C-alpha positions in Angstrom: 82.3 2.6 43.1 78.8 3.0 41.7 76.1 1.0 43.5 74.2 1.3 47.0 75.9 -0.3 49.8 74.9 -3.3 51.2 71.5 -2.9 53.7 70.6 0.7 51.8 67.2 1.2 49.5 68.1 1.9 46.1 67.3 5.3 45.2 65.7 6.6 41.8 65.4 9.8 40.0 61.7 11.3 40.9 61.3 12.4 37.7 62.3 9.1 36.1 59.6 7.5 38.8 56.8 9.8 38.2 57.6 9.0 34.5 57.6 5.0 35.1 54.4 5.4 37.3 52.4 7.9 35.2 52.9 5.6 32.1 52.4 1.8 33.7 49.0 2.7 35.4 46.5 0.6 35.1 44.5 3.8 35.3 43.8 6.7 33.0 45.5 9.8 33.8 45.6 13.4 32.2 47.6 16.2 33.0 46.2 19.9 32.2 46.4 23.9 33.1 44.7 26.1 35.1 42.7 26.8 31.6 42.0 22.8 31.6 44.1 22.3 28.3 45.6 19.2 28.0 49.3 18.7 28.3 50.3 15.3 28.6 48.2 11.9 28.6 49.1 8.0 29.6 48.8 5.4 27.3 45.6 4.3 29.1 43.8 7.5 28.4 44.4 6.6 24.4 42.4 3.2 25.3 40.0 3.8 27.4 38.8 7.2 25.1 40.3 6.4 21.6 42.0 9.2 21.3 46.1 9.6 20.2 47.9 11.7 23.1 48.4 14.1 19.9 45.1 14.1 19.3 44.6 15.4 23.1 47.5 17.6 23.6 46.1 21.1 23.0 42.2 20.2 23.4 40.5 21.2 26.7 39.6 18.8 29.2 35.6 18.9 27.8 36.4 16.9 24.5 36.4 13.7 26.6 33.0 14.7 28.6 29.7 14.3 27.3 27.6 17.4 25.6 25.2 17.6 28.2 27.6 18.0 31.1 29.9 20.4 29.6 28.5 23.7 30.8 28.5 22.7 34.2 31.6 21.3 34.3 33.2 24.5 33.4 31.7 25.8 36.3 33.1 23.2 38.3 36.8 23.8 36.8 36.6 27.4 37.7 35.2 26.6 41.6 38.4 24.0 42.0 40.9 26.5 40.4 39.8 28.7 43.3 40.2 26.0 45.6 42.3 22.9 44.5 42.6 20.5 46.6 43.3 16.5 46.3 39.3 15.2 45.9 37.2 12.9 43.9 35.4 14.9 41.3 31.7 15.1 41.5 31.4 13.3 44.7 27.4 12.0 45.0 27.3 12.6 41.2 27.3 10.0 38.4 30.1 10.7 35.9 30.2 9.6 32.4 33.2 10.0 30.0 32.6 10.6 26.4 34.9 8.3 23.6 36.1 9.4 20.4 33.1 7.6 18.9 30.6 9.5 20.7 30.1 6.6 23.1 29.6 7.1 26.8 30.7 4.9 29.7 30.4 5.7 33.6 33.7 6.9 35.0 35.1 7.6 38.8 37.3 10.9 38.8 40.5 11.4 41.3 42.0 15.4 41.0 45.2 16.4 42.7 46.7 20.0 42.2 50.5 19.9 41.3 52.9 22.3 41.6 55.7 22.4 38.9 58.7 24.6 37.9 56.3 26.1 34.9 53.3 26.8 37.5 50.5 24.6 38.6 49.1 21.7 37.0 46.0 19.5 37.7 46.7 15.5 37.8 43.0 14.0 36.8 42.9 10.0 37.0 40.1 8.4 35.5 38.6 5.0 36.1 36.3 2.9 34.1 33.7 1.7 36.1 31.1 0.1 33.7 32.0 -3.5 35.2 31.8 -2.3 38.8 27.8 -0.5 37.9 26.5 -3.6 35.8 27.5 -6.0 38.9 25.7 -3.1 41.0 22.1 -2.9 38.6 22.6 -7.0 38.8 22.6 -7.2 42.3 20.1 -4.6 42.6 17.8 -6.3 40.5 18.2 -9.7 41.9 17.3 -7.9 45.4 14.6 -6.2 44.1 13.2 -9.3 42.2 14.0 -11.4 45.6 12.6 -8.5 47.5 8.9 -8.6 45.3 9.1 -12.6 45.8 8.9 -12.3 49.5 6.4 -9.4 49.7 4.0 -10.8 47.1 4.6 -14.7 47.8 0.8 -14.8 49.5 -0.1 -14.3 45.9 2.0 -16.9 44.4 2.4 -20.8 44.3 6.0 -21.0 45.0 7.3 -24.5 45.1 10.8 -26.6 44.4 11.0 -29.4 42.0 13.8 -32.2 41.7 16.0 -32.7 38.9 12.7 -35.5 38.0 10.1 -32.4 38.2 8.7 -34.4 41.5 7.4 -31.6 44.2 10.1 -30.8 47.1 8.2 -28.0 48.7 4.9 -26.6 49.4 3.9 -22.7 50.4 0.4 -21.6 51.6 0.2 -19.8 48.5 0.6 -22.6 46.3 -2.1 -24.4 48.7 -4.4 -21.2 48.2 -4.1 -21.4 44.7 -4.0 -25.0 43.7 -6.0 -26.7 46.2 -3.9 -29.1 47.6 -2.4 -29.5 51.0 1.7 -30.0 51.7 1.3 -33.8 52.8 -1.1 -34.7 49.7 1.1 -32.9 46.8 4.6 -33.6 48.1 6.5 -36.1 46.1 4.1 -36.1 43.1 5.3 -35.3 39.5 4.3 -31.1 39.0 2.4 -32.3 35.1 -0.4 -33.0 37.1 -1.2 -29.4 37.3 -1.2 -29.2 33.6 -4.7 -30.2 31.2 -4.2 -33.3 29.2 -3.6 -31.6 26.4 -0.6 -30.2 27.7 0.4 -33.4 29.1 -0.1 -35.2 25.9 2.3 -33.2 24.0 4.7 -32.9 26.7 4.9 -29.5 27.9 5.8 -30.5 31.2 9.0 -32.1 30.4 9.8 -29.4 27.6 9.5 -26.8 30.3 12.2 -28.4 32.6 14.5 -29.1 29.6 14.0 -25.0 28.7 15.2 -24.2 32.0 17.9 -26.3 32.5 19.6 -25.2 29.0 18.7 -21.7 29.2 18.5 -21.2 33.1 15.0 -20.4 33.0 11.2 -21.4 31.1 8.1 -18.9 31.2 4.9 -19.9 30.1 1.4 -18.5 30.0 -1.8 -21.1 30.1 -4.5 -23.1 31.5 -3.6 -25.0 34.3 -5.7 -27.5 36.9 -6.8 -27.2 40.1 -7.0 -30.3 42.7 -11.2 -30.2 41.6 -10.5 -30.1 38.5 -11.5 -26.4 37.5 -9.1 -24.6 35.3 -7.2 -21.3 35.7 -5.3 -19.1 33.5 -1.8 -18.9 34.9 1.9 -17.3 34.5 4.8 -20.0 35.3 8.6 -19.4 35.7 10.4 -22.2 36.4 14.2 -21.9 37.2 17.2 -24.3 37.1 18.7 -24.4 40.5 22.8 -25.3 39.9 25.1 -26.8 42.6 28.7 -25.6 42.6 29.8 -28.2 39.7 27.0 -27.0 37.5 24.4 -29.3 37.8 20.9 -28.5 38.3 19.9 -29.9 41.7 16.6 -28.6 41.1 14.3 -26.3 40.2 12.0 -23.2 41.3 8.5 -22.9 40.3 6.7 -19.6 40.5 3.2 -19.7 39.4 0.2 -16.5 39.5 -3.0 -16.9 38.7 -4.2 -14.2 36.1 -7.8 -16.0 35.7 -9.3 -12.3 35.8 -6.4 -10.8 33.6 -7.6 -13.4 31.1 -11.6 -13.0 31.7 -10.9 -9.2 31.1 -9.0 -9.3 27.8 -11.6 -12.2 26.8 -13.9 -9.7 27.8 -12.4 -6.9 25.6 -11.6 -9.3 22.6 -15.2 -9.9 22.1 -16.2 -6.4 22.3 -13.7 -5.7 19.7 -14.9 -8.8 17.5 -18.3 -8.0 17.3 -17.5 -4.1 16.6 -15.1 -5.5 13.5 -17.8 -8.3 12.3 -20.6 -5.6 12.0 -18.5 -3.7 9.9 -18.7 -4.4 6.4 -17.7 -1.5 4.6 -13.9 -1.9 4.3 -13.1 2.2 5.3 -15.2 1.7 8.6 -13.1 -1.7 9.2 -10.0 -0.2 9.2 -10.9 2.8 11.7 -12.6 -0.6 14.0 -8.8 -2.0 13.4 -7.2 1.1 14.5 -9.3 1.3 17.9 -9.0 -2.1 18.5 -5.2 -2.1 18.6 -5.1 1.0 20.4 -7.2 -0.4 23.2 -5.2 -3.8 23.6 -1.5 -2.3 23.4 0.7 0.7 23.9 2.0 2.0 20.5 2.8 5.0 17.9 1.8 3.5 14.9 0.3 0.8 13.2 -0.3 -1.1 10.1 -2.2 -3.5 7.7 -0.1 -5.5 4.6 -2.4 -7.2 2.9 -1.2 -9.3 0.0 -2.1 -8.4 -3.8 -1.7 -11.6 -5.3 -2.0 -10.3 -9.2 1.5 -8.4 -7.8 2.9 -10.7 -5.5 3.4 -7.8 -3.1 1.7 -6.7 0.0 -0.3 -3.2 -0.2 0.3 -1.1 3.2 -2.7 0.3 4.4 -1.4 2.5 7.6 -4.3 2.3 10.4 -3.0 4.7 13.1 -0.3 7.5 13.6 -0.3 9.1 17.1 2.3 11.6 14.8 -0.6 13.0 12.7 0.8 12.4 9.4 0.5 9.2 7.5 4.2 8.0 7.4 3.4 4.9 5.5 1.0 6.4 2.7 -0.3 3.2 0.6 3.0 1.5 -0.4 3.4 -1.4 -2.4 6.6 -3.7 -1.0 8.3 -7.0 -1.8 8.0 -10.2 0.0 11.4 -10.8 0.1 12.6 -7.8 2.0 10.1 -6.8 4.5 9.3 -7.6 7.9 5.6 -8.5 6.7 7.3 -10.7 4.1 8.7 -12.9 6.9 5.5 -13.0 8.9 3.4 -14.4 6.0 5.8 -16.2 4.5 6.5 -18.6 7.6 3.0 -17.5 9.2 4.6 -17.3 12.3 4.3 -13.9 14.4 7.2 -12.1 15.1 9.1 -9.6 17.6 11.7 -7.4 16.9 13.2 -5.4 19.8 15.0 -3.1 17.3 14.1 -2.6 13.7 17.1 -3.8 11.6 16.8 -2.4 8.2 20.1 -4.6 7.0 17.9 -7.4 7.7 15.0 -5.8 6.3 16.1 -3.4 3.5 12.4 -2.8 1.7 11.2 0.8 1.4 8.8 0.3 4.2 11.3 -0.3 6.7 13.2 2.9 5.4 9.9 4.8 5.9 9.6 3.4 9.6 13.3 4.1 10.4 13.2 7.4 9.6 10.2 8.2 11.7 11.9 6.7 14.5 10.4 3.6 14.7 12.7 1.3 16.7 10.7 -2.2 17.9 8.1 -4.3 15.5 5.4 -6.6 16.7 3.8 -8.2 13.4 1.1 -11.3 13.4 -0.1 -13.2 10.5 -3.6 -12.4 8.8 -5.1 -15.8 8.2 -8.3 -16.1 6.5 -10.9 -18.8 5.9 -9.2 -20.6 2.8 -6.2 -18.2 2.4 -3.5 -16.2 3.8 -4.4 -12.1 4.2 -1.3 -10.6 5.1 -0.4 -9.3 8.3 -0.9 -7.2 11.1 1.7 -5.1 12.8 2.5 -2.2 15.4 5.4 0.0 16.0 6.5 1.7 18.6 9.9 4.6 18.6 11.1 2.7 21.8 13.2 -0.2 22.0 11.7 -3.3 23.1 8.4 -1.6 23.8 6.8 -4.7 23.2 6.3 -8.4 25.3 5.3 -11.6 24.4 1.9 -10.5 26.2 1.6 -7.9 23.4 2.5 -10.5 21.2 -0.7 -12.7 22.2 -3.1 -9.6 22.5 -2.2 -8.7 18.9 -2.5 -12.1 17.9 -5.5 -12.6 19.3 -6.6 -9.6 17.7 -5.9 -10.9 14.3 -8.0 -13.9 14.5 -11.1 -11.9 14.3 -9.2 -8.8 12.1 -8.9 -11.9 9.7 -12.8 -13.4 10.2 -13.7 -9.5 9.4 -11.4 -8.4 6.7 -13.0 -11.9 5.2 -16.0 -10.6 5.2 -15.7 -6.9 4.1 -13.8 -8.2 0.8 -16.7 -10.3 0.2 -19.4 -7.7 0.8 -17.1 -5.1 -0.9 -16.6 -8.1 -4.2 -20.1 -8.9 -4.2 -20.9 -5.3 -3.9 -18.4 -4.3 -6.6 -19.9 -7.1 -8.9 -23.5 -5.9 -8.5 -22.7 -2.3 -8.9 -21.1 -3.5 -12.1 -23.5 -6.1 -13.2 -26.0 -2.9 -12.5 -24.1 -0.7 -14.6 -23.6 -3.1 -17.6 -27.4 -3.4 -17.6 -27.7 0.4 -17.9 -25.2 0.3 -20.4 -26.5 -2.5 -22.6 -29.8 -1.0 -22.0 -28.5 2.2 -23.9 -26.8 0.5 -26.3 -29.8 -1.3 -27.4 -31.9 1.8 -27.6 -29.2 3.8 -29.5 -27.4 0.9 -31.4 -28.3 1.6 -35.6 -25.9 -0.4 -36.9 -26.6 -3.6 -38.8 -27.3 -7.3 -38.6 -24.7 -8.6 -40.8 -22.0 -6.6 -42.9 -23.6 -6.2 -46.6 -21.1 -6.1 -49.8 -19.3 -8.1 -51.8 -16.9 -5.5 -53.6 -13.1 -7.0 -53.0 -11.9 -3.8 -51.6 -14.8 -5.2 -48.3 -13.5 -8.2 -48.3 -10.1 -7.5 -48.1 -11.1 -5.8 -44.6 -13.2 -8.6 -43.5 -10.2 -11.0 -44.0 -8.0 -8.6 -41.8 -10.6 -8.9 -39.3 -11.0 -12.3 -39.8 -6.8 -12.4 -39.1 -6.4 -9.9 -36.0 -9.8 -11.2 -34.1 -8.5 -14.6 -32.5 -5.1 -12.4 -31.2 -5.2 -9.5 -28.6 -3.3 -7.2 -30.5 -4.8 -3.4 -30.5 -7.0 -2.5 -33.5 -7.6 1.2 -35.3 -10.2 1.4 -37.5 -9.9 4.2 -39.6 -12.3 5.4 -41.9 -14.8 8.4 -43.1 -18.0 9.0 -40.7 -20.4 6.5 -41.6 -18.4 3.4 -42.7 -19.3 1.1 -40.4 -16.4 1.3 -37.8 -18.5 0.3 -35.1 -19.6 -2.8 -37.0 -16.1 -3.7 -37.8 -15.4 -3.4 -34.3 -18.4 -5.7 -32.8 -16.8 -8.1 -35.8 -13.8 -8.2 -34.4 -15.0 -8.6 -30.8 -17.4 -11.8 -31.9 -14.7 -13.3 -33.4 -12.5 -12.8 -30.7 -12.1 -15.2 -27.5 -13.5 -12.6 -25.6 -16.9 -13.2 -27.1 -18.5 -14.2 -24.0 -17.8 -10.4 -22.2 -19.0 -7.4 -23.3 -18.2 -5.3 -25.6 -18.2 -1.8 -24.0 -18.1 1.4 -26.3 -17.2 5.2 -25.4 -17.6 7.9 -28.4 -15.0 9.9 -27.3 -16.7 12.9 -29.2 -20.2 12.7 -27.4 -19.3 13.3 -24.1 -17.9 16.6 -22.5 -14.5 16.9 -21.4 -15.1 17.3 -18.4 -17.1 14.4 -17.7 -15.0 12.2 -20.8 -12.5 10.9 -17.6 -14.9 9.9 -15.0 -17.0 7.8 -17.8 -13.6 6.3 -18.8 -12.1 5.3 -15.4 -15.1 6.2 -13.0 -15.3 7.9 -9.7 -15.1 7.3 -6.2 -18.1 8.9 -4.0 -17.0 12.6 -3.3 -14.9 12.8 -5.9 -16.1 15.9 -7.1 -19.4 17.9 -7.1 -22.0 16.1 -8.0 -20.4 12.4 -6.9 -23.0 11.1 -4.6 -22.3 7.6 -5.5 -19.3 5.2 -6.5 -19.3 4.9 -10.6 -17.9 2.4 -12.6 -15.8 3.4 -15.5 -16.0 2.0 -18.8 -12.7 0.5 -18.7 -13.5 -1.3 -15.7 -16.5 -2.5 -17.3 -14.7 -4.0 -20.4 -12.6 -6.1 -17.9 -12.0 -9.2 -19.4 -13.8 -8.2 -22.6 -13.5 -5.8 -25.4 -13.5 -1.7 -25.2 -14.1 0.4 -28.4 -12.9 3.6 -28.0 -15.3 5.4 -31.0 -13.9 8.9 -32.4 -10.3 8.2 -30.5 -9.1 11.4 -32.1 -11.5 13.7 -30.1 -9.9 12.5 -26.8 -8.4 14.9 -25.1 -4.6 15.7 -25.0 -4.8 15.7 -21.1 -6.7 12.2 -21.1 -4.2 10.4 -23.6 -1.4 9.6 -20.9 -4.1 8.3 -19.1 -4.8 5.7 -21.4 -1.4 4.9 -22.4 -0.9 4.2 -19.1 -3.8 1.6 -19.1 -2.7 0.4 -22.2 1.0 -0.3 -21.0 0.3 -1.2 -17.3 -3.0 -2.3 -17.8 -4.3 -0.3 -14.5 -5.5 2.7 -13.4 -7.4 4.6 -10.4 -10.6 5.8 -10.1 -11.0 9.4 -10.2 -10.6 10.4 -6.3 -9.3 6.9 -5.3 -6.1 6.3 -4.3 -6.3 2.1 -5.1 -4.7 0.6 -8.3 -7.6 -1.4 -10.4 -5.9 -4.3 -12.5 -7.6 -4.3 -15.8 -7.6 -7.2 -18.6 -9.1 -5.1 -21.6 -8.7 -5.5 -25.3 -8.3 -2.1 -26.9 -10.3 -1.2 -30.4 -9.8 2.2 -31.5 -11.7 3.9 -34.6 -11.8 7.5 -36.1 -12.5 9.1 -39.2 -9.5 11.9 -38.4 -6.2 12.0 -39.7 -4.4 11.4 -36.9 -0.9 11.8 -38.6 -1.7 15.1 -39.2 -2.7 15.5 -35.7 0.5 14.1 -34.7 2.3 16.3 -36.8 0.1 19.6 -35.6 1.1 18.6 -31.8 -3.1 17.5 -31.5 -2.3 13.8 -30.1 0.3 12.0 -28.6 2.8 10.5 -31.1 3.8 7.7 -28.3 -0.3 7.0 -27.8 -0.6 7.1 -31.8 2.0 4.4 -32.6 0.7 2.6 -29.4 -2.7 2.4 -31.1 -1.1 1.7 -34.4 -0.8 -2.0 -34.2 -3.2 -2.9 -36.4 -4.5 -0.6 -38.4 -7.7 -1.1 -40.7 -8.9 1.2 -43.2 -12.6 1.2 -44.5 -13.4 2.3 -48.0 -16.0 5.0 -48.2 -19.0 4.0 -50.1 -18.3 5.8 -53.3 -15.6 3.3 -53.7 -17.8 0.5 -53.4 -20.6 1.4 -55.5 -21.3 -1.7 -57.0 -22.4 -3.1 -53.1 -24.8 0.2 -53.2 -27.8 -2.1 -54.8 -27.4 -5.0 -52.0 -27.7 -2.5 -48.9 -30.3 -0.4 -50.4 -32.4 -3.7 -50.7 -31.5 -4.6 -47.3 -32.6 -0.9 -45.6 -35.8 -1.5 -47.6 -36.8 -4.3 -46.3 -35.6 -3.6 -43.0 -37.7 -0.4 -42.5 -40.6 -2.2 -44.8 -40.8 -4.7 -41.9 -40.7 -2.5 -39.2 -43.5 -0.2 -40.3 -45.6 -2.8 -41.1 -45.8 -2.2 -45.0 -45.1 -4.4 -48.2 -42.7 -2.7 -51.0 -42.1 -5.2 -53.6 -40.4 -3.1 -56.3 -37.5 -0.2 -56.6 -37.7 1.1 -59.7 -34.5 1.1 -61.9 -33.7 4.7 -62.1 -34.2 5.3 -58.0 -31.4 2.2 -58.2 -29.3 4.3 -60.4 -29.5 7.7 -58.9 -28.8 6.1 -55.5 -25.9 4.3 -57.1 -24.7 7.3 -58.7 -24.4 9.7 -55.7 -21.2 10.3 -53.8 -22.7 9.7 -50.5 -20.6 11.8 -48.4 -22.2 10.5 -45.6 -21.3 7.0 -46.5 -23.6 4.0 -45.4 -25.1 6.0 -42.4 -26.2 8.8 -45.0 -27.6 6.0 -46.8 -29.3 4.2 -44.6 -31.0 7.7 -43.2 -32.3 8.1 -47.1 -33.7 4.9 -47.3 -35.9 5.2 -43.9 -37.2 8.3 -45.4 -37.9 7.1 -48.5 -39.9 3.7 -46.7 -42.1 6.5 -44.7 -42.7 8.3 -47.9 -43.8 5.0 -49.7 -47.4 4.7 -49.9 -47.9 1.4 -52.2 -45.9 -1.7 -53.3 -43.5 0.4 -55.4 -40.4 2.5 -53.2 -40.7 6.2 -53.6 -37.4 7.8 -53.2 -37.1 11.9 -52.9 -34.6 12.1 -55.2 -34.3 15.9 -55.7 -32.8 16.0 -52.0 -29.6 14.2 -54.3 -30.1 16.4 -57.4 -30.1 19.6 -55.8 -26.9 20.6 -54.9 -27.1 23.3 -51.7 -25.4 26.0 -53.8 -28.2 26.0 -56.7 -30.3 27.2 -54.2 -32.5 30.0 -55.0 -31.1 33.7 -54.1 -34.1 34.4 -52.6 -33.2 31.4 -49.9 -30.6 33.5 -48.8 -31.8 35.3 -45.7 -33.3 31.5 -44.7 -29.9 30.1 -44.6 -28.1 32.8 -43.1 -30.4 32.4 -39.9 -30.5 28.6 -39.8 -26.6 29.3 -40.3 -27.0 31.4 -36.8 -29.6 29.1 -35.6 -26.9 26.3 -35.8 -24.3 28.4 -34.1 -26.2 29.5 -31.2 -26.7 25.6 -30.3 -23.0 25.1 -31.1 -22.4 27.6 -28.4 -24.6 26.7 -26.1 -23.4 22.7 -26.1 -19.5 23.8 -26.4 -19.2 22.1 -29.7 -20.4 18.9 -28.6 -22.5 17.1 -31.5 -23.5 14.1 -30.5 -25.2 12.8 -27.1 -28.3 13.4 -25.6 -27.3 16.7 -25.1 -25.3 17.3 -28.1 -26.2 19.8 -30.8 -27.4 17.1 -33.1 -30.3 16.0 -30.5 -31.7 19.8 -29.9 -31.4 20.4 -33.6 -33.8 17.1 -34.2 -31.2 16.1 -36.8 -28.9 12.9 -37.3 -25.1 13.7 -36.0 -24.3 12.9 -39.9 -26.9 15.2 -41.0 -25.6 18.1 -38.8 -22.1 17.0 -40.0 -22.7 17.5 -43.2 -24.4 20.8 -42.8 -21.7 21.8 -41.0 -19.1 21.4 -43.9 -20.9 23.1 -46.3 -21.5 26.0 -44.2 -18.2 26.1 -43.2 -18.9 26.0 -39.5 -16.2 23.7 -37.5 -17.3 22.7 -33.7 -14.1 22.5 -32.6 -14.5 26.3 -32.5 -16.6 25.8 -29.7 -15.7 23.9 -27.5 
């Protein structure tokens, strides 16, 4: 008969009993050999550590220990192997286990050696004590808070309120701080400590509602003593519940922070005076950085200034303990950034941990990559508009408190005023500089201008050109004026500008051939102070001067290849940077370009960028040479004679017919400019009422000169070559070859052509 007899205990097989206990234990149990390799693990091990038993068997027990403890554990395991006995592991030490996902948790471990048929093994019983640790930490903090409260109660006002806010108890600290004796205050509503403004907006009742709903409320603000004087207080109201969870009273603790508040206000006032005294934007950034450093510990600070033209922020890093510029100067959007939320809501933001998913902007990625974890960000509100945000950042989690946020917000008010002033000052300075440079530019134009008051001519080819001018002037299209030297391309450009909607703003002219290559970029885009040797002050370039107006680039074919991409970007993106500057400047200027060169051939020869050529060739206008409109020569001759006779106070009444015929027959390779110079010379030579023109100059080709002049011609050639070498091939301008030789630019070009000299060979 199977089974136990009555009165005897049922016996189990020890091996079976061990296996059942091993598998059903609430603690994690491991079996390891003397070398520390895991041979068995129960189900609780899988649950606690996240490994399957198949993954653990054969692994050393160190796989379940944080890396920082593994080396020490090897020594402990060897010591235990030498003296095995049942004992807790690491007595007096805090032990931690490591899960498969890398996370750690506190543990208690009991070790026990077992003699098995196959040899000695070690049984490790592991218990997760996370809840125990949390409870101990909570108790420790509670005891510490109670101890601090008891020890410092003399400096605090501590009293109880009933559920309606009436005062139930009163302490000596409360009497000393607020001026009331117990018999005077008990039974009164605690709202008597608040300012009339706070009472009007219901702040006392709000504090009790928050404490009841959330367990406590915390506030810093002005409070009122018995004598009516005010003090800056930090107050905490804590709800006390009965066993049924109903609020039976409130405990209020108040601390007088008036001295700290006065010190903070004095500091902020000092910083405010420093900020407001700096109108230079760069010095202001340094002052802001210094101010933030004095009021809150941080690793990084930055301004995000709103740019209404792009609807983005320009981020300006103020300070970095890393010694490098993490943020550089970034453009970030409003939609995906911390600054965007603060700017849009006009509310400060405190982040204990930076969330790249919530704010997936480029700036957030840079901050996260640099190890930034917590953020304090406040809006910058100017006099009549939002300026941007001010942010401070730390590599520590939860590095900033509500007090820090309040201090940064207080400083931000002064920063906003200082920024408003600095930006206004910079705007005024830029306008002043721009007006001064426009004035100088216009004065130069008046001194060098030798164009017409009107366009003279009746030839159909010219009328066709004028019709094109009238058509394109009303648009914003880029115009490319093509024609030989001296055909009046600058006059056509001026006519387009005067007929356009931009005529109230400046027509800014730049001759690309008249300025040395090294200075052309500065002349076009401007430069910052110190951008290069000799840059002693900021210079506004011609492109910036032409904002809202028209930029006329004469001799565009002489524009160096290295500058052509920058011009193309300015045309397409409507933005550029000054030399030596980092700020992107947005510009709205219409471009008119002119050249006497064959740009199509230059593109084929890779001397001119094809993308720029096609960008310029939106609306080409081709000016006919003077030899193709001979009928207009008499009109031009009379115009120039009248003009220069009036300037020289002469009276010329007659132009001989043979003179007019000779002038009409001449091909005028220098076109209208050559004709103008010739007529000016004729008026100078005229002594009476009849025009005396030096027609011999027109009738005698240079190649028919007597052979005896060959030495003179050779000497003149060598002299011109020497001047070209000195000016590096520059023809026009105050320091160009034409000015040094005392010739008109067109006259020199004509001589160079006849002598077979190429100026570009000397650049």
